[in-house]
PADRENNU-227593 format. One record per atom (N, C-alpha, C): residue number from 1; x, y, z; atom name. Coordinates in steps of 0.02 Angstrom, whole numbers, padded with zeros to 5 digits. Example, Ala and Ser with C-alpha at 12.3 -4.5 7.8 and 13.67 -1.06 7.14 Angstrom:
// PADRENNU-227593
ATOM  pos      xx      yy      zz  site
ATOM    1   00660  -00284   00390     N
ATOM    1   00615  -00225   00390    CA
ATOM    1   00660  -00165   00390     C
ATOM    2   00642  -00112   00354     N
ATOM    2   00684  -00053   00357    CA
ATOM    2   00645   00002   00394     C
// end
This chain:
// PADRENNU-227593
ATOM  pos      xx      yy      zz  site
ATOM    1  -01127   00082  -01506     N
ATOM    1  -01107   00006  -01506    CA
ATOM    1  -01090  -00016  -01539     C
ATOM    2  -01065  -00042  -01520     N
ATOM    2  -01001  -00101  -01547    CA
ATOM    2  -01024  -00159  -01616     C
ATOM    3  -01047  -00173  -01660     N
ATOM    3  -01069  -00226  -01693    CA
ATOM    3  -01024  -00295  -01661     C
ATOM    4  -01006  -00353  -01656     N
ATOM    4  -00979  -00414  -01648    CA
ATOM    4  -00975  -00434  -01706     C
ATOM    5  -00936  -00454  -01713     N
ATOM    5  -00907  -00480  -01804    CA
ATOM    5  -00896  -00590  -01804     C
ATOM    6  -00882  -00608  -01852     N
ATOM    6  -00872  -00655  -01803    CA
ATOM    6  -00802  -00676  -01797     C
ATOM    7  -00780  -00634  -01807     N
ATOM    7  -00699  -00617  -01797    CA
ATOM    7  -00682  -00634  -01718     C
ATOM    8  -00737  -00594  -01672     N
ATOM    8  -00715  -00589  -01611    CA
ATOM    8  -00754  -00641  -01597     C
ATOM    9  -00812  -00655  -01593     N
ATOM    9  -00831  -00735  -01585    CA
ATOM    9  -00789  -00806  -01579     C
ATOM   10  -00749  -00804  -01625     N
ATOM   10  -00705  -00877  -01645    CA
ATOM   10  -00610  -00838  -01582     C
ATOM   11  -00622  -00779  -01562     N
ATOM   11  -00570  -00783  -01553    CA
ATOM   11  -00577  -00759  -01448     C
ATOM   12  -00627  -00744  -01435     N
ATOM   12  -00680  -00735  -01373    CA
ATOM   12  -00667  -00797  -01360     C
ATOM   13  -00628  -00827  -01268     N
ATOM   13  -00618  -00882  -01237    CA
ATOM   13  -00694  -00926  -01246     C
ATOM   14  -00722  -00870  -01232     N
ATOM   14  -00795  -00931  -01197    CA
ATOM   14  -00829  -00973  -01270     C
ATOM   15  -00821  -00959  -01324     N
ATOM   15  -00832  -01011  -01384    CA
ATOM   15  -00777  -01060  -01386     C
ATOM   16  -00741  -01038  -01366     N
ATOM   16  -00666  -01100  -01385    CA
ATOM   16  -00720  -01186  -01375     C
ATOM   17  -00701  -01230  -01424     N
ATOM   17  -00699  -01291  -01426    CA
ATOM   17  -00703  -01301  -01339     C
ATOM   18  -00644  -01299  -01304     N
ATOM   18  -00663  -01324  -01247    CA
ATOM   18  -00714  -01310  -01198     C
ATOM   19  -00753  -01251  -01211     N
ATOM   19  -00782  -01204  -01179    CA
ATOM   19  -00861  -01220  -01194     C
ATOM   20  -00850  -01234  -01283     N
ATOM   20  -00917  -01249  -01289    CA
ATOM   20  -00919  -01343  -01283     C
ATOM   21  -00920  -01367  -01229     N
ATOM   21  -00901  -01469  -01240    CA
ATOM   21  -00922  -01448  -01173     C
ATOM   22  -00893  -01367  -01132     N
ATOM   22  -00906  -01377  -01035    CA
ATOM   22  -00996  -01354  -01030     C
ATOM   23  -00960  -01320  -01078     N
ATOM   23  -01068  -01267  -01081    CA
ATOM   23  -01129  -01351  -01096     C
ATOM   24  -01098  -01402  -01144     N
ATOM   24  -01135  -01452  -01180    CA
ATOM   24  -01144  -01469  -01108     C
ATOM   25  -01105  -01513  -01051     N
ATOM   25  -01147  -01562  -00999    CA
ATOM   25  -01161  -01499  -00974     C
ATOM   26  -01171  -01440  -00965     N
ATOM   26  -01191  -01409  -00897    CA
ATOM   26  -01287  -01405  -00926     C
ATOM   27  -01286  -01402  -00985     N
ATOM   27  -01359  -01408  -01010    CA
ATOM   27  -01402  -01481  -01002     C
ATOM   28  -01357  -01521  -01016     N
ATOM   28  -01351  -01587  -01006    CA
ATOM   28  -01406  -01595  -00923     C
ATOM   29  -01329  -01591  -00881     N
ATOM   29  -01368  -01554  -00828    CA
ATOM   29  -01423  -01529  -00818     C
ATOM   30  -01413  -01456  -00838     N
ATOM   30  -01478  -01392  -00794    CA
ATOM   30  -01538  -01462  -00820     C
ATOM   31  -01555  -01482  -00909     N
ATOM   31  -01614  -01486  -00957    CA
ATOM   31  -01624  -01560  -00900     C
ATOM   32  -01583  -01620  -00904     N
ATOM   32  -01626  -01714  -00867    CA
ATOM   32  -01651  -01679  -00757     C
ATOM   33  -01609  -01602  -00752     N
ATOM   33  -01633  -01617  -00689    CA
ATOM   33  -01736  -01575  -00680     C
ATOM   34  -01723  -01505  -00742     N
ATOM   34  -01762  -01463  -00752    CA
ATOM   34  -01805  -01450  -00805     C
ATOM   35  -01763  -01457  -00881     N
ATOM   35  -01803  -01477  -00951    CA
ATOM   35  -01850  -01510  -00947     C
ATOM   36  -01900  -01536  -00896     N
ATOM   36  -01956  -01593  -00936    CA
ATOM   36  -01985  -01582  -00844     C
ATOM   37  -01984  -01545  -00802     N
ATOM   37  -02015  -01535  -00750    CA
ATOM   37  -02122  -01467  -00795     C
ATOM   38  -02174  -01501  -00782     N
ATOM   38  -02243  -01462  -00791    CA
ATOM   38  -02261  -01450  -00757     C
ATOM   39  -02294  -01399  -00766     N
ATOM   39  -02315  -01359  -00699    CA
ATOM   39  -02403  -01345  -00738     C
ATOM   40  -02440  -01364  -00709     N
ATOM   40  -02517  -01347  -00776    CA
ATOM   40  -02499  -01362  -00862     C
ATOM   41  -02463  -01397  -00876     N
ATOM   41  -02462  -01441  -00947    CA
ATOM   41  -02395  -01388  -00973     C
ATOM   42  -02374  -01316  -00933     N
ATOM   42  -02345  -01289  -00948    CA
ATOM   42  -02256  -01283  -00954     C
ATOM   43  -02194  -01295  -00965     N
ATOM   43  -02170  -01306  -00948    CA
ATOM   43  -02136  -01284  -00886     C
ATOM   44  -02129  -01296  -00827     N
ATOM   44  -02124  -01254  -00747    CA
ATOM   44  -02031  -01210  -00736     C
ATOM   45  -02009  -01210  -00802     N
ATOM   45  -01935  -01197  -00807    CA
ATOM   45  -01946  -01148  -00863     C
ATOM   46  -01910  -01118  -00906     N
ATOM   46  -01897  -01070  -00955    CA
ATOM   46  -01837  -01108  -00990     C
ATOM   47  -01829  -01140  -01034     N
ATOM   47  -01758  -01153  -01103    CA
ATOM   47  -01722  -01111  -01106     C
ATOM   48  -01754  -01035  -01088     N
ATOM   48  -01726  -00958  -01100    CA
ATOM   48  -01679  -00952  -01020     C
ATOM   49  -01701  -00962  -00968     N
ATOM   49  -01631  -00983  -00935    CA
ATOM   49  -01608  -01027  -00900     C
ATOM   50  -01627  -01068  -00911     N
ATOM   50  -01556  -01163  -00923    CA
ATOM   50  -01513  -01130  -00963     C
ATOM   51  -01555  -01131  -01037     N
ATOM   51  -01488  -01088  -01096    CA
ATOM   51  -01417  -01032  -01047     C
ATOM   52  -01469  -00976  -01024     N
ATOM   52  -01450  -00925  -01000    CA
ATOM   52  -01399  -00949  -00952     C
ATOM   53  -01418  -01010  -00905     N
ATOM   53  -01370  -00990  -00835    CA
ATOM   53  -01313  -01070  -00855     C
ATOM   54  -01336  -01095  -00911     N
ATOM   54  -01254  -01121  -00910    CA
ATOM   54  -01208  -01098  -00944     C
ATOM   55  -01262  -01042  -01008     N
ATOM   55  -01210  -00999  -01028    CA
ATOM   55  -01162  -00927  -00977     C
ATOM   56  -01196  -00918  -00931     N
ATOM   56  -01166  -00905  -00883    CA
ATOM   56  -01119  -00906  -00848     C
ATOM   57  -01112  -00995  -00823     N
ATOM   57  -01092  -01023  -00787    CA
ATOM   57  -01041  -01020  -00808     C
ATOM   58  -01014  -01076  -00875     N
ATOM   58  -00964  -01052  -00926    CA
ATOM   58  -00939  -00987  -00952     C
ATOM   59  -00977  -00952  -00943     N
ATOM   59  -00923  -00887  -00952    CA
ATOM   59  -00879  -00861  -00887     C
ATOM   60  -00928  -00898  -00830     N
ATOM   60  -00892  -00870  -00763    CA
ATOM   60  -00820  -00923  -00729     C
ATOM   61  -00776  -00989  -00785     N
ATOM   61  -00733  -00996  -00782    CA
ATOM   61  -00725  -01039  -00778     C
ATOM   62  -00787  -01092  -00749     N
ATOM   62  -00826  -01165  -00722    CA
ATOM   62  -00776  -01177  -00762     C
ATOM   63  -00770  -01255  -00759     N
ATOM   63  -00729  -01300  -00851    CA
ATOM   63  -00765  -01376  -00771     C
ATOM   64  -00831  -01361  -00725     N
ATOM   64  -00869  -01448  -00749    CA
ATOM   64  -00937  -01438  -00729     C
ATOM   65  -00982  -01471  -00688     N
ATOM   65  -01045  -01449  -00651    CA
ATOM   65  -01051  -01439  -00636     C
ATOM   66  -00986  -01485  -00578     N
ATOM   66  -01006  -01470  -00491    CA
ATOM   66  -01011  -01416  -00452     C
ATOM   67  -01095  -01379  -00414     N
ATOM   67  -01121  -01343  -00428    CA
ATOM   67  -01183  -01292  -00437     C
ATOM   68  -01193  -01336  -00527     N
ATOM   68  -01251  -01326  -00570    CA
ATOM   68  -01315  -01310  -00560     C
ATOM   69  -01335  -01341  -00544     N
ATOM   69  -01388  -01362  -00518    CA
ATOM   69  -01407  -01273  -00434     C
ATOM   70  -01371  -01301  -00385     N
ATOM   70  -01392  -01258  -00323    CA
ATOM   70  -01399  -01185  -00344     C
ATOM   71  -01329  -01151  -00384     N
ATOM   71  -01317  -01095  -00444    CA
ATOM   71  -01403  -01117  -00493     C
ATOM   72  -01434  -01115  -00522     N
ATOM   72  -01493  -01107  -00560    CA
ATOM   72  -01544  -01086  -00508     C
ATOM   73  -01553  -01158  -00445     N
ATOM   73  -01584  -01189  -00403    CA
ATOM   73  -01576  -01059  -00362     C
ATOM   74  -01539  -01063  -00364     N
ATOM   74  -01517  -01000  -00363    CA
ATOM   74  -01532  -00907  -00349     C
ATOM   75  -01515  -00932  -00427     N
ATOM   75  -01516  -00877  -00466    CA
ATOM   75  -01560  -00866  -00535     C
ATOM   76  -01603  -00943  -00533     N
ATOM   76  -01646  -00894  -00602    CA
ATOM   76  -01699  -00970  -00578     C
ATOM   77  -01729  -00938  -00513     N
ATOM   77  -01770  -00967  -00483    CA
ATOM   77  -01809  -01044  -00492     C
ATOM   78  -01769  -01088  -00498     N
ATOM   78  -01772  -01191  -00492    CA
ATOM   78  -01757  -01164  -00432     C
ATOM   79  -01823  -01231  -00421     N
ATOM   79  -01846  -01264  -00325    CA
ATOM   79  -01802  -01339  -00339     C
// end
């Protein structure tokens, strides 16, 4: 397995400044919808699933947040 270098990250389109802005927007939507819900005093949805969903959403080429809530519900367990 090859080790990823800083140069790889710097040239990977998924981590461009523009894509990081899309990721930020995706996180804001997901955290506002799922991040505050508690069940029995503990978070109902994991931070990991929220962050992974935002990463996957942007990595698939999405440039806005339209549909991300339904995507999270379908693939990451949101209700």
